[in-house]
C-alpha positions in Angstrom: 112.9 24.3 -10.1 109.2 25.1 -9.7 106.6 23.3 -7.4 104.9 21.8 -10.4 108.1 20.3 -11.6 108.8 18.7 -8.2 105.2 17.3 -8.1 105.7 15.9 -11.6 109.0 14.3 -10.6 107.5 12.8 -7.4 104.5 11.5 -9.4 106.8 9.9 -11.9 108.7 8.1 -9.1 105.4 7.0 -7.6 104.1 5.6 -10.9 107.4 3.9 -11.4 107.3 2.0 -8.1 103.5 1.7 -7.4 103.6 -2.0 -7.8 106.3 -2.2 -5.0 104.6 -1.3 -1.7 107.9 -1.6 0.2 109.5 1.1 -2.0 106.4 3.3 -1.7 106.6 2.9 2.1 110.3 3.8 2.0 109.5 6.9 -0.1 106.8 8.0 2.3 109.1 7.5 5.3 111.9 9.5 3.7 109.6 12.3 2.7 108.0 12.6 6.1 111.1 12.2 8.3 114.6 12.1 6.6 114.0 14.7 3.9 112.9 17.5 6.2 115.8 16.8 8.5 118.3 16.8 5.6 116.8 20.1 4.5 117.3 21.6 7.9 121.0 20.5 8.0 121.5 21.9 4.5 119.9 25.2 5.5 122.1 25.4 8.6 125.2 24.7 6.6 124.3 27.4 4.1 123.6 29.9 6.9 126.9 29.0 8.6 128.7 29.5 5.3 127.0 32.9 4.7 127.8 33.9 8.3 131.4 32.9 7.9 131.7 34.8 4.6 130.2 37.8 6.2 132.4 37.6 9.3 135.4 36.9 7.1 134.7 39.9 4.9 134.3 42.1 8.1 137.6 40.8 9.5 139.5 41.3 6.2 138.0 44.8 5.8 139.0 45.7 9.3 142.5 44.2 8.9 143.2 46.0 5.7 141.8 49.4 6.8 143.4 49.5 10.3 145.1 53.0 10.2 147.7 51.8 12.7 148.5 48.6 10.8 148.4 48.9 7.0 150.0 46.6 4.5 151.0 47.4 0.9 152.7 45.5 -2.0 155.1 46.5 -4.7 154.5 44.3 -7.7 157.7 45.2 -9.5 160.0 44.1 -6.7 157.7 41.6 -4.9 158.1 43.5 -1.7 155.6 43.9 1.2 155.4 47.2 3.1 154.1 47.8 6.6 152.8 51.2 7.8 152.1 51.8 11.5 150.8 55.3 11.0 154.2 56.8 11.6 156.7 55.2 9.2 156.7 52.8 6.3 159.0 49.7 6.5 159.6 46.5 4.6 158.1 43.3 6.0 158.6 39.7 5.0 155.6 37.9 3.5 156.1 35.0 6.0 155.8 37.6 8.8 152.5 38.9 7.3 151.2 35.3 7.2 152.2 34.7 10.8 150.5 37.9 12.0 147.3 37.0 10.1 147.1 33.4 11.3 148.0 34.3 14.9 145.3 36.9 14.9 142.6 34.7 13.2 143.4 31.9 15.7 142.2 34.2 18.5 138.8 34.4 16.9 137.2 31.0 17.4 134.4 31.6 14.9 136.9 32.2 12.1 139.3 29.3 12.7 137.6 26.9 10.2 138.3 29.4 7.5 141.7 30.8 8.7 143.7 29.6 5.7 141.1 30.8 3.3 140.9 34.2 5.1 144.7 34.4 5.1 144.9 33.7 1.3 142.2 36.2 0.5 143.8 38.9 2.7 147.2 38.3 1.1 145.6 38.5 -2.4 144.0 41.9 -1.5 147.2 43.2 0.0 148.9 42.4 -3.3 146.4 44.7 -5.0 147.2 47.6 -2.7 150.2 49.6 -4.2 152.4 51.7 -2.0 151.9 54.5 -4.6 148.2 54.9 -3.7 148.9 55.0 0.0 147.6 58.0 2.0 150.2 58.9 4.7 149.2 60.3 8.0 149.9 64.0 8.7 152.7 63.3 11.1 154.5 61.1 8.4 154.1 64.0 5.9 155.5 66.5 8.3 158.4 64.2 9.2 159.5 64.0 5.6 159.0 67.8 5.0 161.0 68.6 8.1 163.9 66.6 6.9 163.9 68.5 3.6 163.4 71.9 5.1 165.5 73.9 5.8 168.3 71.4 5.1 167.8 71.0 1.3 165.1 73.7 0.6 164.5 77.1 2.0 160.8 76.7 2.4 158.1 74.0 2.9 156.5 75.1 -0.4 159.7 74.2 -2.3 159.9 70.9 -0.5 156.2 70.1 -1.4 156.9 71.0 -5.0 159.9 68.8 -5.2 158.0 65.9 -3.6 155.1 66.4 -6.0 157.6 66.4 -8.9 159.2 63.2 -7.6 155.8 61.6 -7.4 155.0 62.6 -10.9 158.1 60.9 -12.2 157.4 57.8 -10.1 153.9 57.6 -11.4 155.0 58.3 -15.0 152.8 61.3 -15.5 153.3 63.0 -18.8 154.6 66.6 -18.6 156.7 68.6 -21.0 158.3 70.6 -18.2 162.1 70.2 -17.6 163.5 71.3 -14.3 167.0 72.5 -14.1 169.1 72.4 -10.9 172.7 72.9 -9.7 175.3 70.3 -10.5 176.2 70.2 -6.8 172.9 68.3 -6.2 174.0 65.5 -8.4 175.1 63.1 -5.6 171.9 63.6 -3.7 169.7 63.0 -6.8 171.7 60.0 -8.0 171.5 58.5 -4.5 167.7 59.2 -4.4 167.4 57.6 -7.8 169.2 54.5 -6.7 167.2 54.1 -3.5 163.9 54.5 -5.3 164.9 51.9 -7.9 165.8 49.4 -5.2 162.2 49.6 -4.0 160.2 50.2 -7.1 162.4 48.5 -9.7 164.7 49.7 -12.5 161.8 50.7 -14.7 161.1 53.6 -12.3 162.9 56.9 -13.3 162.3 59.2 -10.3 164.5 62.1 -11.5 163.8 61.8 -15.3 162.5 65.4 -15.6 165.4 67.0 -13.7 168.5 68.1 -15.7 171.9 69.7 -15.0 172.5 71.1 -18.5 170.4 73.2 -20.9 169.9 71.6 -24.3 167.9 74.3 -26.1 164.6 73.5 -24.5 161.9 76.1 -24.9 161.8 78.5 -22.0 158.1 78.1 -21.6 158.7 74.4 -20.7 161.4 75.1 -18.2 161.4 75.3 -14.4 164.0 75.8 -11.7 164.8 73.6 -8.6 166.8 75.6 -6.0 168.7 73.4 -3.5 170.5 74.8 -0.5 174.3 74.6 -0.3 173.9 71.7 2.2 172.9 69.5 -0.6 176.7 69.1 -1.2 177.2 67.6 2.2 176.3 63.9 2.1 175.9 63.6 5.9 173.0 66.0 5.7 170.7 63.6 3.7 172.3 60.2 3.3 171.0 58.7 6.6 167.5 60.0 5.9 167.4 58.4 2.4 168.7 55.1 3.7 166.2 54.9 6.6 163.1 56.7 5.2 163.0 56.1 1.4 159.6 54.4 1.8 158.2 57.4 3.7 159.6 59.7 0.9 158.1 57.6 -1.9 154.7 57.4 -0.1 154.5 61.1 0.5 155.7 62.0 -3.0 153.1 59.8 -4.7 150.4 61.1 -2.3 151.2 64.7 -3.2 151.3 63.9 -6.9 147.8 62.3 -6.6 146.5 65.1 -4.4 147.8 68.0 -6.5 147.6 66.2 -9.9 151.1 67.3 -10.8 153.9 69.7 -9.9 152.9 72.4 -12.3 149.3 72.5 -11.0 150.7 72.6 -7.4 152.7 75.8 -8.2 149.8 77.4 -10.2 147.0 76.6 -7.8 148.2 75.4 -4.4 151.5 77.1 -3.6 150.9 80.0 -1.1 154.4 81.5 -1.4 154.6 84.0 -4.3 158.4 84.1 -4.2 158.6 80.4 -4.6 156.3 80.4 -7.5 158.3 83.2 -9.1 161.6 81.4 -8.5 160.4 78.1 -10.0 158.6 79.7 -13.0 160.8 82.7 -13.7 162.6 81.1 -16.7 159.3 80.1 -18.3 158.2 83.7 -18.3 161.2 84.8 -20.4 162.5 84.5 -23.9 166.2 84.5 -25.0 165.7 88.0 -26.3 164.1 89.4 -23.1 166.7 87.7 -21.0 169.6 89.3 -23.0 167.8 92.6 -22.9 167.6 92.5 -19.1 171.3 91.7 -18.9 172.3 94.6 -21.1 170.0 97.1 -19.4 171.1 96.2 -15.8 174.7 95.1 -16.1 176.1 97.2 -18.9 176.5 100.9 -19.5 177.1 102.9 -22.7 180.6 104.4 -22.8 182.8 106.7 -24.9 184.9 105.6 -27.8 187.5 104.1 -25.4 185.1 101.9 -23.5 185.4 98.2 -24.4 184.7 94.8 -22.9 186.5 91.7 -24.1 184.4 88.7 -24.9 185.9 86.6 -22.0 184.9 89.5 -19.7 181.5 89.8 -21.2 180.8 86.1 -20.8 182.0 86.3 -17.2 179.5 89.1 -16.6 176.8 87.0 -18.3 177.5 84.0 -16.1 177.4 86.1 -12.9 174.2 87.7 -14.1 172.6 84.3 -14.7 173.8 82.8 -11.4 173.6 85.6 -9.0 170.7 87.8 -10.2 168.5 85.4 -12.1 169.5 82.5 -9.8 169.5 80.0 -12.7 171.6 76.9 -12.2 172.3 76.6 -15.9 173.3 78.8 -18.8 170.0 79.0 -20.7 171.4 80.6 -23.8 174.2 78.9 -25.9 177.3 81.0 -26.5 176.6 81.2 -30.3 173.1 82.6 -29.6 174.4 84.9 -26.9 177.0 86.4 -29.2 174.4 86.9 -31.9 171.9 88.6 -29.6 174.5 90.8 -28.0 175.9 91.8 -31.4 172.5 93.1 -32.3 172.6 95.5 -29.4 176.3 96.4 -29.0 179.2 97.1 -31.4 181.2 93.9 -31.7 184.7 93.6 -33.2 185.0 90.0 -34.4 188.8 90.2 -35.2 189.6 91.5 -31.7 186.8 89.6 -30.0 185.6 92.5 -28.0 182.6 94.9 -27.6 183.2 98.6 -28.0 181.5 101.7 -26.6 180.3 99.8 -23.5 181.5 99.2 -20.0 180.4 97.8 -16.7 180.9 98.9 -13.1 180.8 95.2 -12.2 184.2 94.7 -13.9 186.2 96.8 -11.5 187.1 93.9 -9.2 187.7 91.6 -12.2 190.4 93.9 -13.4 191.9 93.9 -10.0 191.8 90.1 -9.8 193.4 89.8 -13.2 196.3 92.1 -12.0 196.7 90.0 -8.9 196.9 86.8 -10.9 199.3 88.1 -13.5 201.6 89.6 -10.9 201.7 86.8 -8.3 200.7 83.5 -9.8 202.5 81.3 -12.4 202.8 77.7 -13.4 204.4 75.5 -10.8 204.3 72.2 -8.8 202.4 73.5 -5.8 198.7 73.6 -4.9 196.6 76.1 -3.0 193.2 76.0 -1.4 190.8 78.7 -2.7 190.7 80.1 0.9 194.5 80.5 0.9 194.5 82.3 -2.5 191.6 84.5 -1.3 193.6 85.4 1.9 196.6 86.2 -0.2 194.5 88.3 -2.6 193.1 90.4 0.3 196.7 91.0 1.6 197.9 91.9 -1.9 195.0 94.4 -2.2 196.0 96.1 1.1 199.6 96.3 0.0 198.5 97.9 -3.3 196.0 100.0 -1.5 193.5 98.9 -4.1 190.2 100.8 -3.8 188.0 97.9 -4.8 185.3 96.1 -2.9 186.6 92.8 -1.4 185.3 89.6 -3.1 184.1 86.5 -1.4 185.8 83.0 -1.5 183.0 81.8 -3.8 183.5 84.7 -6.2 187.3 84.0 -6.1 186.6 80.4 -7.1 184.4 81.7 -10.0 187.1 84.1 -11.2 189.9 81.5 -11.1 187.7 79.0 -13.0 186.7 81.5 -15.6 189.8 83.6 -16.2 192.9 81.7 -15.0 192.3 78.4 -16.6 194.0 76.7 -13.7 192.9 73.2 -12.7 190.6 73.2 -9.7 190.1 69.9 -7.9 187.5 70.2 -5.2 188.7 73.3 -3.3 192.3 73.1 -4.5 194.0 75.0 -7.4 196.8 72.8 -8.6 200.0 73.1 -10.7 200.7 76.7 -9.7 203.0 78.7 -7.5 202.6 82.1 -5.8 205.4 84.6 -5.2 203.6 85.8 -2.1 204.0 82.5 -0.4 206.5 79.7 -1.2 204.8 77.1 0.9 207.2 74.3 0.2 210.4 76.3 0.7 209.0 77.7 3.9 208.1 74.2 5.1 211.5 72.9 4.2 213.1 75.6 6.3 211.0 74.7 9.3 211.7 71.0 8.9 215.4 71.7 8.8 215.1 73.7 12.0 213.1 70.9 13.6 215.8 68.4 12.5 218.3 70.3 14.6 216.0 70.4 17.6 215.1 66.7 17.4 218.6 65.5 16.8 219.7 66.9 20.2 216.8 65.7 22.3 214.6 63.3 20.5 215.1 59.7 21.5 211.7 58.3 20.4 209.8 58.1 17.1 207.8 61.3 16.4 204.1 61.2 15.5 203.4 63.1 12.3 200.7 65.0 14.2 203.2 66.2 16.8 205.5 67.2 14.0 202.7 69.3 12.5 202.0 70.9 15.9 205.7 71.8 16.2 205.6 73.2 12.7 202.6 75.3 13.6 204.6 76.7 16.6 207.7 77.4 14.5 205.7 79.1 11.7 204.6 81.8 14.1 208.2 83.0 14.2 208.2 83.7 10.4 207.1 87.0 8.8 204.0 85.6 7.1 202.9 83.4 10.0 200.8 81.3 7.5 200.4 77.6 8.3 199.6 75.0 5.7 196.7 72.6 6.3 197.4 69.3 8.1 196.4 67.4 4.9 198.9 69.5 2.8 201.6 69.0 5.5 201.2 65.2 5.6 201.2 65.1 1.8 204.4 67.1 1.6 206.2 65.1 4.3 205.5 61.9 2.4 207.2 63.5 -0.6 210.4 64.7 1.0 211.0 62.0 3.6 211.8 58.4 2.4 208.9 56.0 3.1 211.2 53.7 5.1 211.3 56.3 7.8 207.5 56.6 8.1 205.6 53.9 9.9 202.1 53.9 11.5 201.9 57.7 11.1 205.2 58.1 13.0 208.5 59.5 11.8 211.2 57.1 13.0 213.9 58.5 15.2 216.6 57.2 12.8 215.6 59.8 10.3 216.9 62.6 12.5 220.2 60.9 13.0 220.9 60.0 9.4 219.8 63.1 7.6 
């Protein structure tokens, strides 16, 4: 309102009451005394409000940007998160309210607005997503040190994995599919479940990671290489349970910092061998990969040289896994047969390739001879390590001039050629003429029966029975002991259950049998 308008309004009031001296007198008194004082009070109130607003904003800004006490909110799961500069943790909303109100109450000038400040602060916290948090360096290093060297060989690989995880959490569009070994399944599923507990079921943190090849274009493929310890749950389970918030925060931070996992590898990764390992498949085609295989793993031969398809496919799998270090077979069998057939003579009726050989098949032939001569169908089971030990002994007896194979390679050979059922580290439903485990155990148990029948007056712990078995077995020619697990399993088969109680063999057994 302008000055002229105010004068006009005042003149209008004066004209309205000019015939009433007492009203005019009241107006004059109000204008000269009460009105100026009322204006002063109003100005003071406005100034106090502005000052409170300013002080409130300063307080809220300091509260929200304190590096040692940060708060975030996860909209999808209605969770509050607290960060102390070291680790992220969940915090109850009531606790945040209590912290706020208690802190504001120590600042006397803010007390009149403490509930308004609290509500405004909570509102702003709810606008701060965990996924835009910037972790401190020590938090980042803490996460990386738990991934390296336990799950990854290098920090560069760990950073790439975290960036990829962040890309998936933030739903960044990328055509790249990353393949990894099936042994990492438990870790990745557990990671997936923990992330969804925090960010909601809409979040798909491992969506770009696959265990099987489904004809994706090589140019859009990458490789994730986990260490063997990924198979051991105790190596990572506790970390995921206790520090999933740290992992999410660092992953999203890296994704925001590096833009995406592909750009991290192209621009920021300082380890050439890591870049090569991750991107190697994307630099190939099916044709170039098969060419590399035939040039490095096969040799031309005379008319008599031949490789059966089952042997060729074994060589191919070893080439992919050991030389290329790919966790999946990136060429389907039909395509592989076609591409090999273009380079090598293939007899479809005999299912073999002619005029070709491979020096890498020598130990395969030896293994096949071992299996054919010593293994048959049966009701027993053997650990891979036991079969490997028997194979080494068999080779010595045969004086075989072939390089020894590892347990892992033995596992691979059994799986590919023998067709035997492998459960974890056990090959089941077979028997071996080099070691009749059950017959040997039965003989030892019968000897122990005689010993115990004369002197045993108490129940015998199964563990003591196993120790006595281990002592007795040293008197046999083979001197091979079965595992404690196998021993207990066999005992439960041959001894009636009524004689076994609380892991003890009752003394009555020795008297009655």
